[in-house]
Biotite code that builds the C-alpha atoms (Angstrom):
import biotite.structure as struc

atoms = struc.array([
    struc.Atom([49.070, 56.214, 79.772], chain_id="A", res_id=1, res_name="MET", atom_name="CA", element="C"),
    struc.Atom([51.164, 57.288, 82.740], chain_id="A", res_id=2, res_name="SER", atom_name="CA", element="C"),
    struc.Atom([54.076, 55.012, 81.726], chain_id="A", res_id=3, res_name="ARG", atom_name="CA", element="C"),
    struc.Atom([55.215, 57.581, 79.138], chain_id="A", res_id=4, res_name="ARG", atom_name="CA", element="C"),
    struc.Atom([55.421, 60.379, 81.688], chain_id="A", res_id=5, res_name="TYR", atom_name="CA", element="C"),
    struc.Atom([56.600, 58.792, 84.949], chain_id="A", res_id=6, res_name="ASP", atom_name="CA", element="C"),
    struc.Atom([60.253, 58.120, 84.088], chain_id="A", res_id=7, res_name="SER", atom_name="CA", element="C"),
    struc.Atom([61.402, 61.705, 84.790], chain_id="A", res_id=8, res_name="ARG", atom_name="CA", element="C"),
    struc.Atom([60.507, 64.197, 87.500], chain_id="A", res_id=9, res_name="THR", atom_name="CA", element="C"),
    struc.Atom([60.668, 67.082, 85.025], chain_id="A", res_id=10, res_name="THR", atom_name="CA", element="C"),
    struc.Atom([57.840, 65.983, 82.691], chain_id="A", res_id=11, res_name="ILE", atom_name="CA", element="C"),
    struc.Atom([54.201, 66.864, 83.353], chain_id="A", res_id=12, res_name="PHE", atom_name="CA", element="C"),
    struc.Atom([51.581, 64.338, 82.266], chain_id="A", res_id=13, res_name="SER", atom_name="CA", element="C"),
    struc.Atom([48.648, 65.571, 80.111], chain_id="A", res_id=14, res_name="PRO", atom_name="CA", element="C"),
    struc.Atom([46.549, 65.735, 83.306], chain_id="A", res_id=15, res_name="GLU", atom_name="CA", element="C"),
    struc.Atom([49.112, 68.100, 84.832], chain_id="A", res_id=16, res_name="GLY", atom_name="CA", element="C"),
    struc.Atom([50.643, 65.608, 87.269], chain_id="A", res_id=17, res_name="ARG", atom_name="CA", element="C"),
    struc.Atom([54.254, 64.881, 88.234], chain_id="A", res_id=18, res_name="LEU", atom_name="CA", element="C"),
    struc.Atom([54.199, 61.135, 88.707], chain_id="A", res_id=19, res_name="TYR", atom_name="CA", element="C"),
    struc.Atom([57.641, 60.761, 90.333], chain_id="A", res_id=20, res_name="GLN", atom_name="CA", element="C"),
    struc.Atom([56.665, 63.261, 93.039], chain_id="A", res_id=21, res_name="VAL", atom_name="CA", element="C"),
    struc.Atom([53.422, 61.341, 93.631], chain_id="A", res_id=22, res_name="GLU", atom_name="CA", element="C"),
    struc.Atom([55.364, 58.074, 93.874], chain_id="A", res_id=23, res_name="TYR", atom_name="CA", element="C"),
    struc.Atom([57.627, 59.666, 96.503], chain_id="A", res_id=24, res_name="ALA", atom_name="CA", element="C"),
    struc.Atom([54.514, 60.545, 98.503], chain_id="A", res_id=25, res_name="MET", atom_name="CA", element="C"),
    struc.Atom([53.353, 56.927, 98.184], chain_id="A", res_id=26, res_name="GLU", atom_name="CA", element="C"),
    struc.Atom([56.664, 55.747, 99.676], chain_id="A", res_id=27, res_name="ALA", atom_name="CA", element="C"),
    struc.Atom([55.913, 57.848, 102.764], chain_id="A", res_id=28, res_name="ILE", atom_name="CA", element="C"),
    struc.Atom([52.505, 56.146, 103.086], chain_id="A", res_id=29, res_name="GLY", atom_name="CA", element="C"),
    struc.Atom([54.359, 52.927, 103.997], chain_id="A", res_id=30, res_name="ASN", atom_name="CA", element="C"),
    struc.Atom([56.489, 54.527, 106.709], chain_id="A", res_id=31, res_name="ALA", atom_name="CA", element="C"),
    struc.Atom([55.784, 54.673, 110.443], chain_id="A", res_id=32, res_name="GLY", atom_name="CA", element="C"),
    struc.Atom([53.198, 57.268, 111.453], chain_id="A", res_id=33, res_name="SER", atom_name="CA", element="C"),
    struc.Atom([54.003, 60.595, 113.084], chain_id="A", res_id=34, res_name="ALA", atom_name="CA", element="C"),
    struc.Atom([51.519, 63.004, 114.655], chain_id="A", res_id=35, res_name="ILE", atom_name="CA", element="C"),
    struc.Atom([52.000, 66.630, 115.669], chain_id="A", res_id=36, res_name="GLY", atom_name="CA", element="C"),
    struc.Atom([49.590, 68.671, 117.795], chain_id="A", res_id=37, res_name="ILE", atom_name="CA", element="C"),
    struc.Atom([49.799, 72.394, 118.533], chain_id="A", res_id=38, res_name="LEU", atom_name="CA", element="C"),
    struc.Atom([48.790, 73.204, 122.119], chain_id="A", res_id=39, res_name="ALA", atom_name="CA", element="C"),
    struc.Atom([48.391, 76.543, 123.902], chain_id="A", res_id=40, res_name="THR", atom_name="CA", element="C"),
    struc.Atom([51.575, 75.946, 125.928], chain_id="A", res_id=41, res_name="ASP", atom_name="CA", element="C"),
    struc.Atom([53.708, 73.905, 123.513], chain_id="A", res_id=42, res_name="GLY", atom_name="CA", element="C"),
    struc.Atom([53.880, 71.472, 120.613], chain_id="A", res_id=43, res_name="VAL", atom_name="CA", element="C"),
    struc.Atom([53.682, 67.675, 120.920], chain_id="A", res_id=44, res_name="VAL", atom_name="CA", element="C"),
    struc.Atom([55.239, 65.225, 118.443], chain_id="A", res_id=45, res_name="LEU", atom_name="CA", element="C"),
    struc.Atom([54.576, 61.461, 118.596], chain_id="A", res_id=46, res_name="VAL", atom_name="CA", element="C"),
    struc.Atom([56.109, 58.921, 116.227], chain_id="A", res_id=47, res_name="GLY", atom_name="CA", element="C"),
    struc.Atom([55.710, 55.196, 115.598], chain_id="A", res_id=48, res_name="GLU", atom_name="CA", element="C"),
    struc.Atom([58.923, 53.171, 115.408], chain_id="A", res_id=49, res_name="LYS", atom_name="CA", element="C"),
    struc.Atom([58.656, 50.296, 112.927], chain_id="A", res_id=50, res_name="LYS", atom_name="CA", element="C"),
    struc.Atom([60.208, 47.229, 114.600], chain_id="A", res_id=51, res_name="VAL", atom_name="CA", element="C"),
    struc.Atom([60.950, 45.042, 111.568], chain_id="A", res_id=52, res_name="THR", atom_name="CA", element="C"),
    struc.Atom([62.699, 42.226, 113.459], chain_id="A", res_id=53, res_name="SER", atom_name="CA", element="C"),
    struc.Atom([63.183, 41.033, 117.039], chain_id="A", res_id=54, res_name="LYS", atom_name="CA", element="C"),
    struc.Atom([66.894, 40.682, 116.280], chain_id="A", res_id=55, res_name="LEU", atom_name="CA", element="C"),
    struc.Atom([67.250, 44.378, 115.479], chain_id="A", res_id=56, res_name="LEU", atom_name="CA", element="C"),
    struc.Atom([69.248, 46.348, 118.055], chain_id="A", res_id=57, res_name="GLN", atom_name="CA", element="C"),
    struc.Atom([67.006, 49.129, 119.297], chain_id="A", res_id=58, res_name="THR", atom_name="CA", element="C"),
    struc.Atom([68.457, 52.597, 118.854], chain_id="A", res_id=59, res_name="SER", atom_name="CA", element="C"),
    struc.Atom([69.511, 54.391, 122.029], chain_id="A", res_id=60, res_name="ARG", atom_name="CA", element="C"),
    struc.Atom([68.913, 57.735, 120.369], chain_id="A", res_id=61, res_name="SER", atom_name="CA", element="C"),
    struc.Atom([65.637, 58.772, 118.777], chain_id="A", res_id=62, res_name="THR", atom_name="CA", element="C"),
    struc.Atom([64.754, 57.426, 115.333], chain_id="A", res_id=63, res_name="GLU", atom_name="CA", element="C"),
    struc.Atom([61.778, 59.621, 114.449], chain_id="A", res_id=64, res_name="LYS", atom_name="CA", element="C"),
    struc.Atom([62.484, 62.869, 116.318], chain_id="A", res_id=65, res_name="MET", atom_name="CA", element="C"),
    struc.Atom([65.370, 65.210, 115.551], chain_id="A", res_id=66, res_name="TYR", atom_name="CA", element="C"),
    struc.Atom([66.443, 68.457, 117.163], chain_id="A", res_id=67, res_name="LYS", atom_name="CA", element="C"),
    struc.Atom([67.385, 71.063, 114.542], chain_id="A", res_id=68, res_name="ILE", atom_name="CA", element="C"),
    struc.Atom([68.072, 74.006, 116.864], chain_id="A", res_id=69, res_name="ASP", atom_name="CA", element="C"),
    struc.Atom([67.306, 74.900, 120.482], chain_id="A", res_id=70, res_name="ASP", atom_name="CA", element="C"),
    struc.Atom([63.891, 76.258, 119.442], chain_id="A", res_id=71, res_name="HIS", atom_name="CA", element="C"),
    struc.Atom([63.012, 73.823, 116.635], chain_id="A", res_id=72, res_name="LEU", atom_name="CA", element="C"),
    struc.Atom([62.604, 70.051, 116.190], chain_id="A", res_id=73, res_name="ALA", atom_name="CA", element="C"),
    struc.Atom([61.019, 67.725, 113.656], chain_id="A", res_id=74, res_name="CYS", atom_name="CA", element="C"),
    struc.Atom([59.367, 64.331, 113.289], chain_id="A", res_id=75, res_name="ALA", atom_name="CA", element="C"),
    struc.Atom([60.138, 62.279, 110.179], chain_id="A", res_id=76, res_name="VAL", atom_name="CA", element="C"),
    struc.Atom([58.247, 59.764, 108.025], chain_id="A", res_id=77, res_name="ALA", atom_name="CA", element="C"),
    struc.Atom([59.844, 58.140, 104.985], chain_id="A", res_id=78, res_name="GLY", atom_name="CA", element="C"),
    struc.Atom([63.356, 57.187, 103.891], chain_id="A", res_id=79, res_name="ILE", atom_name="CA", element="C"),
    struc.Atom([65.642, 57.946, 106.819], chain_id="A", res_id=80, res_name="MET", atom_name="CA", element="C"),
    struc.Atom([68.816, 58.384, 104.733], chain_id="A", res_id=81, res_name="SER", atom_name="CA", element="C"),
    struc.Atom([67.051, 61.166, 102.784], chain_id="A", res_id=82, res_name="ASP", atom_name="CA", element="C"),
    struc.Atom([65.880, 62.710, 106.051], chain_id="A", res_id=83, res_name="ALA", atom_name="CA", element="C"),
    struc.Atom([69.418, 62.780, 107.492], chain_id="A", res_id=84, res_name="ASN", atom_name="CA", element="C"),
    struc.Atom([70.700, 64.845, 104.544], chain_id="A", res_id=85, res_name="ILE", atom_name="CA", element="C"),
    struc.Atom([67.902, 67.408, 104.901], chain_id="A", res_id=86, res_name="LEU", atom_name="CA", element="C"),
    struc.Atom([68.200, 67.586, 108.709], chain_id="A", res_id=87, res_name="ILE", atom_name="CA", element="C"),
    struc.Atom([71.945, 68.247, 108.461], chain_id="A", res_id=88, res_name="ASN", atom_name="CA", element="C"),
    struc.Atom([71.236, 70.974, 105.883], chain_id="A", res_id=89, res_name="THR", atom_name="CA", element="C"),
    struc.Atom([68.631, 72.548, 108.197], chain_id="A", res_id=90, res_name="ALA", atom_name="CA", element="C"),
    struc.Atom([71.017, 72.455, 111.179], chain_id="A", res_id=91, res_name="ARG", atom_name="CA", element="C"),
    struc.Atom([73.762, 74.209, 109.212], chain_id="A", res_id=92, res_name="VAL", atom_name="CA", element="C"),
    struc.Atom([71.334, 76.891, 107.974], chain_id="A", res_id=93, res_name="GLN", atom_name="CA", element="C"),
    struc.Atom([70.061, 77.499, 111.513], chain_id="A", res_id=94, res_name="ALA", atom_name="CA", element="C"),
    struc.Atom([73.612, 77.896, 112.886], chain_id="A", res_id=95, res_name="GLN", atom_name="CA", element="C"),
    struc.Atom([74.640, 80.201, 110.025], chain_id="A", res_id=96, res_name="ARG", atom_name="CA", element="C"),
    struc.Atom([71.662, 82.461, 110.733], chain_id="A", res_id=97, res_name="TYR", atom_name="CA", element="C"),
    struc.Atom([72.446, 82.508, 114.474], chain_id="A", res_id=98, res_name="THR", atom_name="CA", element="C"),
    struc.Atom([76.117, 83.296, 113.746], chain_id="A", res_id=99, res_name="PHE", atom_name="CA", element="C"),
    struc.Atom([75.221, 86.118, 111.344], chain_id="A", res_id=100, res_name="ALA", atom_name="CA", element="C"),
    struc.Atom([72.370, 87.770, 113.264], chain_id="A", res_id=101, res_name="TYR", atom_name="CA", element="C"),
    struc.Atom([72.971, 86.658, 116.868], chain_id="A", res_id=102, res_name="GLN", atom_name="CA", element="C"),
    struc.Atom([69.388, 85.433, 117.251], chain_id="A", res_id=103, res_name="GLN", atom_name="CA", element="C"),
    struc.Atom([67.524, 82.181, 116.492], chain_id="A", res_id=104, res_name="PRO", atom_name="CA", element="C"),
    struc.Atom([66.250, 81.704, 112.928], chain_id="A", res_id=105, res_name="MET", atom_name="CA", element="C"),
    struc.Atom([62.467, 82.221, 112.601], chain_id="A", res_id=106, res_name="PRO", atom_name="CA", element="C"),
    struc.Atom([60.733, 78.842, 112.338], chain_id="A", res_id=107, res_name="VAL", atom_name="CA", element="C"),
    struc.Atom([58.892, 79.471, 109.063], chain_id="A", res_id=108, res_name="GLU", atom_name="CA", element="C"),
    struc.Atom([61.988, 80.928, 107.406], chain_id="A", res_id=109, res_name="GLN", atom_name="CA", element="C"),
    struc.Atom([63.946, 77.745, 108.166], chain_id="A", res_id=110, res_name="LEU", atom_name="CA", element="C"),
    struc.Atom([61.090, 75.506, 106.982], chain_id="A", res_id=111, res_name="VAL", atom_name="CA", element="C"),
    struc.Atom([60.775, 77.519, 103.762], chain_id="A", res_id=112, res_name="GLN", atom_name="CA", element="C"),
    struc.Atom([64.524, 77.347, 103.161], chain_id="A", res_id=113, res_name="SER", atom_name="CA", element="C"),
    struc.Atom([64.498, 73.538, 103.511], chain_id="A", res_id=114, res_name="LEU", atom_name="CA", element="C"),
    struc.Atom([61.436, 73.218, 101.276], chain_id="A", res_id=115, res_name="CYS", atom_name="CA", element="C"),
    struc.Atom([63.218, 75.283, 98.601], chain_id="A", res_id=116, res_name="ASP", atom_name="CA", element="C"),
    struc.Atom([65.893, 72.565, 98.563], chain_id="A", res_id=117, res_name="THR", atom_name="CA", element="C"),
    struc.Atom([63.245, 69.843, 98.285], chain_id="A", res_id=118, res_name="LYS", atom_name="CA", element="C"),
    struc.Atom([61.522, 71.683, 95.439], chain_id="A", res_id=119, res_name="GLN", atom_name="CA", element="C"),
    struc.Atom([64.781, 71.880, 93.465], chain_id="A", res_id=120, res_name="GLY", atom_name="CA", element="C"),
    struc.Atom([64.899, 68.081, 93.374], chain_id="A", res_id=121, res_name="TYR", atom_name="CA", element="C"),
    struc.Atom([61.561, 67.983, 91.517], chain_id="A", res_id=122, res_name="THR", atom_name="CA", element="C"),
    struc.Atom([62.560, 70.441, 88.777], chain_id="A", res_id=123, res_name="GLN", atom_name="CA", element="C"),
    struc.Atom([65.930, 69.323, 87.435], chain_id="A", res_id=124, res_name="PHE", atom_name="CA", element="C"),
    struc.Atom([66.717, 66.220, 85.386], chain_id="A", res_id=125, res_name="GLY", atom_name="CA", element="C"),
    struc.Atom([68.842, 63.418, 86.824], chain_id="A", res_id=126, res_name="GLY", atom_name="CA", element="C"),
    struc.Atom([67.594, 64.000, 90.389], chain_id="A", res_id=127, res_name="LEU", atom_name="CA", element="C"),
    struc.Atom([64.885, 62.216, 92.324], chain_id="A", res_id=128, res_name="ARG", atom_name="CA", element="C"),
    struc.Atom([62.632, 63.811, 94.959], chain_id="A", res_id=129, res_name="PRO", atom_name="CA", element="C"),
    struc.Atom([63.454, 63.289, 98.639], chain_id="A", res_id=130, res_name="PHE", atom_name="CA", element="C"),
    struc.Atom([61.200, 60.458, 99.827], chain_id="A", res_id=131, res_name="GLY", atom_name="CA", element="C"),
    struc.Atom([60.463, 62.030, 103.200], chain_id="A", res_id=132, res_name="VAL", atom_name="CA", element="C"),
    struc.Atom([57.824, 64.164, 104.926], chain_id="A", res_id=133, res_name="SER", atom_name="CA", element="C"),
    struc.Atom([58.461, 66.308, 107.994], chain_id="A", res_id=134, res_name="PHE", atom_name="CA", element="C"),
    struc.Atom([56.467, 67.718, 110.875], chain_id="A", res_id=135, res_name="LEU", atom_name="CA", element="C"),
    struc.Atom([58.323, 70.788, 112.180], chain_id="A", res_id=136, res_name="PHE", atom_name="CA", element="C"),
    struc.Atom([57.584, 72.012, 115.707], chain_id="A", res_id=137, res_name="ALA", atom_name="CA", element="C"),
    struc.Atom([59.081, 75.215, 117.020], chain_id="A", res_id=138, res_name="GLY", atom_name="CA", element="C"),
    struc.Atom([58.752, 78.541, 118.819], chain_id="A", res_id=139, res_name="TRP", atom_name="CA", element="C"),
    struc.Atom([59.886, 82.029, 117.890], chain_id="A", res_id=140, res_name="ASP", atom_name="CA", element="C"),
    struc.Atom([59.150, 85.590, 119.015], chain_id="A", res_id=141, res_name="THR", atom_name="CA", element="C"),
    struc.Atom([57.160, 86.362, 115.840], chain_id="A", res_id=142, res_name="ASN", atom_name="CA", element="C"),
    struc.Atom([54.392, 83.757, 115.997], chain_id="A", res_id=143, res_name="PHE", atom_name="CA", element="C"),
    struc.Atom([54.939, 81.765, 119.203], chain_id="A", res_id=144, res_name="GLY", atom_name="CA", element="C"),
    struc.Atom([54.438, 78.005, 118.941], chain_id="A", res_id=145, res_name="PHE", atom_name="CA", element="C"),
    struc.Atom([54.132, 76.677, 115.375], chain_id="A", res_id=146, res_name="GLN", atom_name="CA", element="C"),
    struc.Atom([53.594, 73.358, 113.611], chain_id="A", res_id=147, res_name="LEU", atom_name="CA", element="C"),
    struc.Atom([54.406, 72.866, 109.919], chain_id="A", res_id=148, res_name="TYR", atom_name="CA", element="C"),
    struc.Atom([54.106, 69.886, 107.605], chain_id="A", res_id=149, res_name="MET", atom_name="CA", element="C"),
    struc.Atom([56.135, 69.469, 104.400], chain_id="A", res_id=150, res_name="SER", atom_name="CA", element="C"),
    struc.Atom([56.084, 66.781, 101.687], chain_id="A", res_id=151, res_name="ASP", atom_name="CA", element="C"),
    struc.Atom([58.441, 65.697, 98.834], chain_id="A", res_id=152, res_name="PRO", atom_name="CA", element="C"),
    struc.Atom([57.014, 68.296, 96.435], chain_id="A", res_id=153, res_name="SER", atom_name="CA", element="C"),
    struc.Atom([58.497, 71.113, 98.534], chain_id="A", res_id=154, res_name="GLY", atom_name="CA", element="C"),
    struc.Atom([55.093, 72.353, 99.686], chain_id="A", res_id=155, res_name="ASN", atom_name="CA", element="C"),
    struc.Atom([54.688, 73.270, 103.332], chain_id="A", res_id=156, res_name="TYR", atom_name="CA", element="C"),
    struc.Atom([51.744, 74.499, 105.397], chain_id="A", res_id=157, res_name="SER", atom_name="CA", element="C"),
    struc.Atom([50.961, 75.438, 108.983], chain_id="A", res_id=158, res_name="GLY", atom_name="CA", element="C"),
    struc.Atom([48.709, 73.100, 110.986], chain_id="A", res_id=159, res_name="TRP", atom_name="CA", element="C"),
    struc.Atom([47.002, 72.916, 114.376], chain_id="A", res_id=160, res_name="LYS", atom_name="CA", element="C"),
    struc.Atom([47.185, 69.095, 114.247], chain_id="A", res_id=161, res_name="ALA", atom_name="CA", element="C"),
    struc.Atom([48.673, 66.954, 111.487], chain_id="A", res_id=162, res_name="ALA", atom_name="CA", element="C"),
    struc.Atom([49.601, 63.343, 110.683], chain_id="A", res_id=163, res_name="ALA", atom_name="CA", element="C"),
    struc.Atom([52.115, 61.880, 108.214], chain_id="A", res_id=164, res_name="ILE", atom_name="CA", element="C"),
    struc.Atom([53.094, 58.316, 107.321], chain_id="A", res_id=165, res_name="GLY", atom_name="CA", element="C"),
    struc.Atom([50.943, 55.181, 107.316], chain_id="A", res_id=166, res_name="ALA", atom_name="CA", element="C"),
    struc.Atom([47.171, 55.618, 107.794], chain_id="A", res_id=167, res_name="ASN", atom_name="CA", element="C"),
    struc.Atom([47.558, 59.404, 107.875], chain_id="A", res_id=168, res_name="ASN", atom_name="CA", element="C"),
    struc.Atom([44.070, 59.956, 106.401], chain_id="A", res_id=169, res_name="GLN", atom_name="CA", element="C"),
    struc.Atom([42.385, 58.063, 109.239], chain_id="A", res_id=170, res_name="ALA", atom_name="CA", element="C"),
    struc.Atom([44.534, 59.848, 111.822], chain_id="A", res_id=171, res_name="ALA", atom_name="CA", element="C"),
    struc.Atom([43.790, 63.224, 110.244], chain_id="A", res_id=172, res_name="GLN", atom_name="CA", element="C"),
    struc.Atom([40.016, 62.665, 110.371], chain_id="A", res_id=173, res_name="SER", atom_name="CA", element="C"),
    struc.Atom([40.230, 61.618, 114.057], chain_id="A", res_id=174, res_name="MET", atom_name="CA", element="C"),
    struc.Atom([42.268, 64.721, 114.866], chain_id="A", res_id=175, res_name="LEU", atom_name="CA", element="C"),
    struc.Atom([39.720, 66.884, 113.063], chain_id="A", res_id=176, res_name="LYS", atom_name="CA", element="C"),
    struc.Atom([36.961, 65.470, 115.300], chain_id="A", res_id=177, res_name="GLN", atom_name="CA", element="C"),
    struc.Atom([38.770, 65.599, 118.644], chain_id="A", res_id=178, res_name="ASP", atom_name="CA", element="C"),
    struc.Atom([41.045, 68.649, 118.414], chain_id="A", res_id=179, res_name="TYR", atom_name="CA", element="C"),
    struc.Atom([40.041, 71.658, 120.521], chain_id="A", res_id=180, res_name="LYS", atom_name="CA", element="C"),
    struc.Atom([41.378, 75.194, 120.089], chain_id="A", res_id=181, res_name="GLU", atom_name="CA", element="C"),
    struc.Atom([42.347, 75.621, 123.768], chain_id="A", res_id=182, res_name="ASP", atom_name="CA", element="C"),
    struc.Atom([43.989, 72.207, 124.183], chain_id="A", res_id=183, res_name="ILE", atom_name="CA", element="C"),
    struc.Atom([46.831, 72.010, 126.709], chain_id="A", res_id=184, res_name="GLY", atom_name="CA", element="C"),
    struc.Atom([50.069, 70.078, 126.324], chain_id="A", res_id=185, res_name="ARG", atom_name="CA", element="C"),
    struc.Atom([49.003, 67.174, 128.569], chain_id="A", res_id=186, res_name="ASP", atom_name="CA", element="C"),
    struc.Atom([45.697, 66.836, 126.718], chain_id="A", res_id=187, res_name="GLU", atom_name="CA", element="C"),
    struc.Atom([47.548, 66.981, 123.399], chain_id="A", res_id=188, res_name="ALA", atom_name="CA", element="C"),
    struc.Atom([49.769, 64.067, 124.471], chain_id="A", res_id=189, res_name="VAL", atom_name="CA", element="C"),
    struc.Atom([46.686, 62.022, 125.448], chain_id="A", res_id=190, res_name="GLN", atom_name="CA", element="C"),
    struc.Atom([44.998, 62.822, 122.127], chain_id="A", res_id=191, res_name="LEU", atom_name="CA", element="C"),
    struc.Atom([48.095, 61.925, 120.083], chain_id="A", res_id=192, res_name="ALA", atom_name="CA", element="C"),
    struc.Atom([48.469, 58.580, 121.881], chain_id="A", res_id=193, res_name="LEU", atom_name="CA", element="C"),
    struc.Atom([44.765, 57.818, 121.442], chain_id="A", res_id=194, res_name="LYS", atom_name="CA", element="C"),
    struc.Atom([44.862, 58.577, 117.696], chain_id="A", res_id=195, res_name="VAL", atom_name="CA", element="C"),
    struc.Atom([48.060, 56.586, 117.191], chain_id="A", res_id=196, res_name="LEU", atom_name="CA", element="C"),
    struc.Atom([46.672, 53.591, 119.102], chain_id="A", res_id=197, res_name="SER", atom_name="CA", element="C"),
    struc.Atom([43.658, 53.461, 116.760], chain_id="A", res_id=198, res_name="LYS", atom_name="CA", element="C"),
    struc.Atom([45.546, 54.009, 113.502], chain_id="A", res_id=199, res_name="THR", atom_name="CA", element="C"),
    struc.Atom([48.734, 51.967, 114.038], chain_id="A", res_id=200, res_name="MET", atom_name="CA", element="C"),
    struc.Atom([49.002, 48.646, 112.218], chain_id="A", res_id=201, res_name="ASP", atom_name="CA", element="C"),
    struc.Atom([50.247, 46.754, 115.289], chain_id="A", res_id=202, res_name="SER", atom_name="CA", element="C"),
    struc.Atom([47.666, 45.588, 117.821], chain_id="A", res_id=203, res_name="THR", atom_name="CA", element="C"),
    struc.Atom([49.409, 46.608, 121.054], chain_id="A", res_id=204, res_name="SER", atom_name="CA", element="C"),
    struc.Atom([50.922, 49.987, 121.832], chain_id="A", res_id=205, res_name="LEU", atom_name="CA", element="C"),
    struc.Atom([54.122, 49.800, 123.897], chain_id="A", res_id=206, res_name="THR", atom_name="CA", element="C"),
    struc.Atom([56.845, 52.282, 124.836], chain_id="A", res_id=207, res_name="ALA", atom_name="CA", element="C"),
    struc.Atom([59.331, 50.422, 122.588], chain_id="A", res_id=208, res_name="GLU", atom_name="CA", element="C"),
    struc.Atom([57.208, 51.202, 119.510], chain_id="A", res_id=209, res_name="LYS", atom_name="CA", element="C"),
    struc.Atom([56.772, 54.920, 120.218], chain_id="A", res_id=210, res_name="LEU", atom_name="CA", element="C"),
    struc.Atom([58.699, 58.146, 120.567], chain_id="A", res_id=211, res_name="GLU", atom_name="CA", element="C"),
    struc.Atom([57.316, 61.282, 122.180], chain_id="A", res_id=212, res_name="LEU", atom_name="CA", element="C"),
    struc.Atom([58.880, 64.742, 122.116], chain_id="A", res_id=213, res_name="ALA", atom_name="CA", element="C"),
    struc.Atom([57.639, 68.133, 123.294], chain_id="A", res_id=214, res_name="GLU", atom_name="CA", element="C"),
    struc.Atom([58.651, 71.759, 122.757], chain_id="A", res_id=215, res_name="ILE", atom_name="CA", element="C"),
    struc.Atom([57.593, 74.204, 125.462], chain_id="A", res_id=216, res_name="PHE", atom_name="CA", element="C"),
    struc.Atom([58.711, 77.299, 127.329], chain_id="A", res_id=217, res_name="LEU", atom_name="CA", element="C"),
    struc.Atom([60.387, 77.125, 130.735], chain_id="A", res_id=218, res_name="LEU", atom_name="CA", element="C"),
    struc.Atom([59.374, 79.705, 133.388], chain_id="A", res_id=219, res_name="PRO", atom_name="CA", element="C"),
    struc.Atom([62.616, 81.540, 132.550], chain_id="A", res_id=220, res_name="SER", atom_name="CA", element="C"),
    struc.Atom([61.331, 82.051, 128.967], chain_id="A", res_id=221, res_name="GLY", atom_name="CA", element="C"),
    struc.Atom([63.842, 79.596, 127.493], chain_id="A", res_id=222, res_name="GLU", atom_name="CA", element="C"),
    struc.Atom([62.607, 77.162, 124.817], chain_id="A", res_id=223, res_name="VAL", atom_name="CA", element="C"),
    struc.Atom([62.934, 73.539, 125.935], chain_id="A", res_id=224, res_name="LYS", atom_name="CA", element="C"),
    struc.Atom([62.989, 70.457, 123.665], chain_id="A", res_id=225, res_name="TYR", atom_name="CA", element="C"),
    struc.Atom([62.311, 67.316, 125.682], chain_id="A", res_id=226, res_name="GLN", atom_name="CA", element="C"),
    struc.Atom([62.178, 63.674, 124.574], chain_id="A", res_id=227, res_name="VAL", atom_name="CA", element="C"),
    struc.Atom([60.103, 61.420, 126.814], chain_id="A", res_id=228, res_name="CYS", atom_name="CA", element="C"),
    struc.Atom([61.997, 58.447, 128.299], chain_id="A", res_id=229, res_name="SER", atom_name="CA", element="C"),
    struc.Atom([60.734, 54.879, 127.772], chain_id="A", res_id=230, res_name="ALA", atom_name="CA", element="C"),
    struc.Atom([59.713, 54.564, 131.449], chain_id="A", res_id=231, res_name="ASP", atom_name="CA", element="C"),
    struc.Atom([57.761, 57.829, 131.434], chain_id="A", res_id=232, res_name="ALA", atom_name="CA", element="C"),
    struc.Atom([56.152, 56.864, 128.115], chain_id="A", res_id=233, res_name="LEU", atom_name="CA", element="C"),
    struc.Atom([55.067, 53.502, 129.543], chain_id="A", res_id=234, res_name="GLY", atom_name="CA", element="C"),
    struc.Atom([53.359, 55.298, 132.465], chain_id="A", res_id=235, res_name="LYS", atom_name="CA", element="C"),
    struc.Atom([51.670, 57.729, 130.061], chain_id="A", res_id=236, res_name="LEU", atom_name="CA", element="C"),
    struc.Atom([50.317, 54.832, 127.989], chain_id="A", res_id=237, res_name="LEU", atom_name="CA", element="C"),
    struc.Atom([48.890, 53.174, 131.105], chain_id="A", res_id=238, res_name="LEU", atom_name="CA", element="C"),
    struc.Atom([47.387, 56.465, 132.283], chain_id="A", res_id=239, res_name="LYS", atom_name="CA", element="C"),
    struc.Atom([45.712, 57.085, 128.929], chain_id="A", res_id=240, res_name="SER", atom_name="CA", element="C"),
    struc.Atom([44.328, 53.535, 128.898], chain_id="A", res_id=241, res_name="GLY", atom_name="CA", element="C"),
    struc.Atom([45.601, 52.591, 125.435], chain_id="A", res_id=242, res_name="VAL", atom_name="CA", element="C"),
    struc.Atom([47.770, 49.746, 126.720], chain_id="A", res_id=243, res_name="THR", atom_name="CA", element="C"),
    struc.Atom([47.554, 47.125, 129.457], chain_id="A", res_id=244, res_name="GLN", atom_name="CA", element="C"),
    struc.Atom([50.622, 45.735, 131.180], chain_id="A", res_id=245, res_name="LEU", atom_name="CA", element="C"),
    struc.Atom([49.254, 43.151, 133.656], chain_id="A", res_id=246, res_name="PRO", atom_name="CA", element="C"),
    struc.Atom([52.660, 41.742, 134.608], chain_id="A", res_id=247, res_name="ALA", atom_name="CA", element="C"),
    struc.Atom([54.059, 45.140, 135.601], chain_id="A", res_id=248, res_name="GLU", atom_name="CA", element="C"),
    struc.Atom([50.887, 46.536, 137.128], chain_id="A", res_id=249, res_name="SER", atom_name="CA", element="C"),
    struc.Atom([50.620, 43.598, 139.551], chain_id="A", res_id=250, res_name="SER", atom_name="CA", element="C"),
    struc.Atom([54.212, 43.939, 140.770], chain_id="A", res_id=251, res_name="SER", atom_name="CA", element="C"),
])
């Protein structure tokens, strides 16, 4: 039955579904996982890098985490070329707001603006939805630290802890069990690594397969976006007990 209604994004099926938008969400289900956790003193983002081949040159910059503005960053799951277009759009909007009003753009306003663009691609013929989901982490003077998730339909919502990408349902249920309201940033990192270690497809968790970024406030009140280095991430994995590196630990 669905075959008659899934060729265009603009046609509802008799059950009230937009099949092309649902297919875009399915594409994200095959992408590397990303987890975001809202802590009392910051926001933590952890992403899984899919290493498809040993011959692939590893990226020196981050593949899953992107800085949009000084006070806002995102983690991505899905088609990276689609993500790049949307991230560039978000960066331009953030700079235009700063130029016009001489203050950083409120986090939710920027997320909503980007989701308006995504929604447009589900409503007009000849376009396909963006096959990408985002976790936005940021801080502003209105609501402090915030975490938002958005999907190809253009919907977005605020979360205390969220997962996108492969095995996101399993990760989400683990986060629901283990998340505490007064969790600190260090605890949030440990929880994110624990959840990712149990939901990732690969058996061993190593620093090469992960990216970790944090947004927090410096004592001066300035918002800081920090990406964890591979060495620091390796130590964190050992500390949390989700990986064993016998060769390095004996040296």
